[in-house]
N, C-alpha and C positions, 0 to 999 in steps of 0.2 A: 504493500501501499502503501510506504513513505520508505524514496531509498537512503538504504545505507542508516536505516533503520531495522535493532533483533528486539526481540522479544525476548524479555536479560531478568523477568524476576525474581533475583538471589533471594536476597535472606531476611529479615525479622524474629519479647518474655512476653511467651502472655501472663496473664495475672494466677493465674492459675499453675501456670510451672515453671514462674520468673523465684524458681525457691532462692535458689544458688544468686541472683541476685538480691534477693532482702537481704537473709546471710550477713552480702558487705554489707549496706546499706544501716544497720540500726546504730544507735546514737554513739556520736561523739567522743564522749566519755565512757562511750562502754567498751568503743574501739579503743585510745588509747591508754586502757586498760590490762587491755588481753595481751597487748603487742607492749605497752610493760612487762610484763607477769612474761610472755617467752620471751623481751628478750633477754630479762639476769639469769634466762638459761641456755648453760650446753644447748650448739643445736647438734643432734648428730649426721656427718656428716657421708655424702656418697659421691665414688670416688667411679666414673667408665670418661671412652676414648670420645664420645657425643654427649652431645645434650643435645632432647626436641625441647623448647618451647613453646606451648599449645599441638594439644590436636584434634585439631580441629582437618575440615580440607588437604594445607599446608606442610601440616608437625606431619597427620601419616603419612600422604604421602613419600616428605620425606626419610620419616624413620625407614619407612618400604626399606623405600631403595635403598641406604644403608646400611641394611641390616641384612638383609638378598645379599649386598655387596661383602657381607665378612668383618666389620663395624658393631663393635658395641655398643650398646642406644637406649637412652631412656629418655621418655616423653614425659612432662610435668606442664602439670593440668591443670590453672585453677579451678573449673569448676566439679561438680559430682559424674559427669561425665563427660563423653564425645564428645565427638561433635560440629562444634564450637556454635556457627551460623547454621552448618542443615545439622539440624532437631525439627526431630517426630514424635508429638505429644499422643502415646496410646490409653488414656484417663477413663477415651468417653468408645464402649460397650465398642467395637468393630470399626472401631474407628481408627485411621494412624492418618495424621493430621500435621504436615509438616510446618513446621511454628518459621523455620526462615527458611532454605534454598526448596521451590516447590520443579523448577521444571531445569529438565538438560537443557541445552541451547541445541538444535544446530546435531541432530545423532552425526551425521558420513563423517567418519573419522575424527571425532568426539572421543577422548583416549578412556569419558569415561563408562561409553558404547562398548565397550572391552572386559569393564571389567563391569557390565550389564551379562551380558557374553557370559562370562569366564563364570561369574554367582548362580546366574540363571535364574536373575528376575523379572517378577511383569514390570513393567509400560504399560502406558495407553499412550495417544497422541491428543494432540491441544488443536486443536484448527479454530486459529481469530477470526479466519471470519465466521465463526459461526456464530458470534456477536446479533442480538435484539438490545438495541438499544432506544432509550423512548424518555422525552421532552418534559421540561418541567411541568409540564402535568400534568403527566403521569404516560403520555398515548405513544408509539411506538414512530418513526422512526421510516419514514421510506426509503426502499429502494433508492430509487430517486433523490434522494435528498438527503444519504447517505452516499454516496456518490459522489454526489454535488461537493461535500462539506471532506472528502477526501479533497477530491479536486485540491477545493479552495489551501488545504494545510500542506498544498503541496507544494505551491503557489506560494505560499506565504514567503513555506524555507524556503526556496527557492532567490525570490525574492531579499529578502533578510543575509543569501549566508553573501551575494552577490552587493550587495554593501558591501555585509563584514571585509571583507576583499578588501574593498581600499580602504578603511580605518586605518591610523596609523600605530593604536594598542586595541587590546579584546576588550571586548565588553561580551553583553549575557543575555543569550537567548533571547530573551526577553523584550528587553534594549531593542534591538531588530527588531523580533515582530513586532513593538510600537514602531517603531518606525519604519515601517512596513503598510502595521495600518492605519496608519493619520493620510492617507494619500487612497484611503478605500471609503469604501461608503455601506457597514453594513452595520444593517440591522441590530438592536437590540437582542434576537433572537440569534441573529443571523453569527454575531457576539460570544452571545453563550453555549453555540456549536462550537465556534474556531478553539472557546478554552476548555474544552470537557474535550476535542480532540488532539491538542498538544498538551493535555495533565494525565489521560492516558497515555497515549503514544511515545511518549518522551516524557514529562514527565515520573511517571507510574517506572519506566521502562531505565532508566541514568536514578530516581532516589537522588532529588533533588527539582525544588524550582527551575523555571526557567528564565529566572530573578538570576538563578546562582549560576543557572551552567556558561559556560563560554559558548560564545559563537566559534571563534576559531576551531575549539580542537574538540570539544564537548562533546562528537562524535565521533569517538573514537578506537578503537582496537577490530579483531578483525573476527569471521564468523565460518561452523563449518552449517551444512547446509542440507536439507534433507526431514525441515521441520520438527520441533520441538518435543518431547513423551512429557510423563509425572506420573510419579509410584504412585499404583494405589496401595498396597504400601509399606507404602518412608524412604525417604532418602536414605535417612542413617543407616538401612538393609545396610549399603555398599560402607561405609567407610566401618566401621561394627565386622563386617567381612573382613575387610581392608592389616583392621587395625589387632584380626587375629595374631596373637606369638609374641606381638610387643611389650617391652618394659614398658608402661606404664602407671605414670603413677599420677593418685588424679589428686584435689585439697588441694594443693598446691598452688599456689597462687606467689606469684616471683614476685618478691619487695625490689630489689637487685644487686644486675650483669655490670659485674669488673671480668677486664683481659687487660689480657699483662706476656711477659714471654715466658709464665709459672705454667698458663692458661689461660682457662672460664672455669671464673667461679662464681657460682648461679645462689643471691642466697632467698630461701620462697617463708611463706608464712612460719616454719613450726621443723624447717630445712632448711639447710647446705648441699651442693652438688656441686665435684668440682669433675672440669675433661678438659682436654686436649680442645678442644674446639665447641662452641655450639647453634644451632640452626633456631634465629630469631621470628613465631610467624603472627609476632603479637598484630592483631588489628587493629588498625590503621583509624581508630578511634580510642584504643587504649596510647596507641603511638604516640596521639594526641594531644590528653593529657599530665601524660609524665610524670601518672605514679609509679610507672619501671623509669629504678636506674640507673645511669649507666656510668661505671669507674672505669678511664675512662668520659669524657662523655664523648658524645655520637661527635664525627666531625662534624665543620658546619655546613658544608653538601643537603650530609644523611637529612636532621635539620630542623634544614628553609625547605629541602621539597615535604617532612614535615606538613611542615605551617600553610605552603599552600594552594597543597590537593588534599579536595577536601573528602570530607563523610559523608553522606546522606541517609539518608532515613526512606521508606517503605515495610509500614504496621501488614499488621493483619488482623480482620477480628473473624474468625469463626462460630457465627451463629445456625445451633439447632431448635429444626421447627418438630413438629408432630408426626410432618408426615410436608412433604412436599405440595409448595402449592404454584411455583412460581412455574415459569416455560421452560421446562424440566431439559427440551429435546434440544435446547442449543444450550454450549461451550461457557460464554460468558452469557454479563449482562448484564452494558449501561446505563444508567442515568445523567441526564445532564441537567445538571442543578444551576439553583439562583445563585452561586455565589461557590467557585471557583473548585473547581481537587476534594468536593468533599462527597465523600460518597458515592463512583464516578462510575467505579471497575468494582465485579462482579463475578466469583468463578464458580458456574454449579457446580461442584463437588460429587450431587445426588448425577449428576449422565457420569464418572469412576467410577463411585464405590456402588450404588443407589443406598447411602444414607444423607438423608433426607438434610443433608448444610448447603450452610451460604459463607463463603471466602468472601472476601471485604479488604480493600485496599487502601490508604490513604497513605499518600504521598506528600514530601518535605512536610507544607511550613507547615498545612492542617495536620497530617502525621504526628506535628512536637505538641500542635496546639490541644490536640488526646490523649498524651501521655500527662498530664492534668487533671484530666479528670478520673472519674469513678467510674465503675466497670458501669454502676449502673446506669450516669449519664451515661459512654460511649453507647451503653448498648444501646440506651433510648432517639438519640443521635440516630445512625441504621437504622433501628426498628423504621422509624417516621419515612424518615429515604421509603423502604420497601411499602410502606402502606398509601405515598402516593402514584407511587403504582402499583399494587392489588389491593389496593382497597381497604377502609381499616377497620374489615371481618378477618381481616389475613390472624393468624394462632401467634402468643411469644414465644419469643423462644422457649424452651427448653433448660439452657443452660449454652452456655459460650468461651474463647479459649481470645485473649487481646494480646500479642503482642506491643513491647516498651524499649523497641530496643537501640537509643536513643536514649535516654535513663538505665542501664544493661550497662556497670561500670569497668566489663569483662568483652564491649564488645564498643559500645563505642555509639553508636551504628550501624547500618543498614552491611553497606554497601560505600567504596568510594567512585570520586569523578572530576570533571576535568572541574570549577570555579576560572574562571576568567585570568589574564594572569599564572595560570598554569601550564606545566606541556608532559606527552609525553616523558621530557627526560628528566622530571618530575622521577614519574618512578623506576625512571633505568636507575637516579640519585638514588634511588632508596631500595631497591632490589644488588647493590652494590656493596661485597662482601669490606667487613669489617682489617688489618694488619692481620687478616689470614685466618680470624679466628671467629667472628663474628660473621653468620651467609642468614641472608635474610629473603625472607621470601612469605606467601600471602598475594591478596587478592588483586594487593593496593600496586604490590611485584609492577605484575605482565602488564608486556604493556601493549601484548597480546589477546588476549582476553581481560581486559579488568572487570573487578566485580561480579563476574561469575565463578563455579564451580570446577568446573577445567582446567582455572587462567590459578582457578590457586595449587590446584592438584599438582599444574604444572609445576608452576615455581621452587614447587615442594620436589622435586621431582629439577630440573635443575637446581638448585642448590646440595641438590644429593649432591649432582656431579661434580661444578664446582668443587666442592669435595675435598674428590672420588683423582681428581687434576692435579691436586698439591704429591 
């Protein structure tokens, strides 16, 4: 539909399943007391050859490659589970709901497809053209209106890109869109429709508002062909199998990373680990907070890259109903609201699993606003939208799961993007090893496939290969 724009809903902490985040957010007084008690006691020291920080897609793939090559490896994971931003919730009977990554984006040549075949996992395709979109009054758009909207979006983006090429410095995508629309005579309804298209096609894709997103470099990376697939049994199946046989230490939040001629020393909340080298797969959102200290400090070029790169947000709200009252034949449902980016896109889980569940997405600004609300307020806002479409007599949901990835101190957001002023070179700098002792991986370090699970997985393999070349 839109040139060079590909679906990449990647990541996202449910209120029900956010225990790890909640454990980190107890009062400052309690935390300080606990840390003081822990620091006053000698910490056990464990020695190995390679340490991997983080048991997400990048960390597990790095550890798997290194151990298969004969290295002695220990993986340190802050959470009580593996997977990082790949996280499947199974608290509802008969349901495996992905709170973070949902799709393999492009199955042809994708390394994840190889693992799906190896582990004999079930996947189902998503047809993004199987979309039923409703206007603010709750009436479905005609095919003609949808086609006209698609064409208009293409024209706006093309004109904005052409204008951007004339500029001496990067600006936001929204600035480009506003420049184009200043010369267009759109009705209020046409502008609402265009805002919806920008939100669901671009802002959900890149987990950032158009006002945060680089006009020059935002649409980055490469894609695999063959369409996208989803896991009815949960995305975590891949990494639970890939992690088998690895030495993974859970509940080990890293506090300090020291490196020098003697090797690497990593201090967690309750232990010390020493090794010759380490692979660091901390999410960009965590690196931005500085909660993990480095001694000596990371090079200035790397800290500048961390500062310039953006950490986006795409949150999920799962609603379970007594029965499926919606148009269950479609993969996706869209809503053109009076306010941009509010409950604009829904995935029909019923079509994949037979469970009466809808999944609503909210990105960027509105996604951050929702994190400040209670579960009841969020569910109320979601149901209000659904009742605009389907009528006031639809049932209340019987259960819900809500993610708050920006508030999760072990993630700091969903996945990375390029804001104005950032370039692909910043990802390359973030990926560069330091002193042949610290090696960096994670989706934010990938120039070819940023913000994807396969990008994270390949980055872990790349870091392992860099160690093997020494």
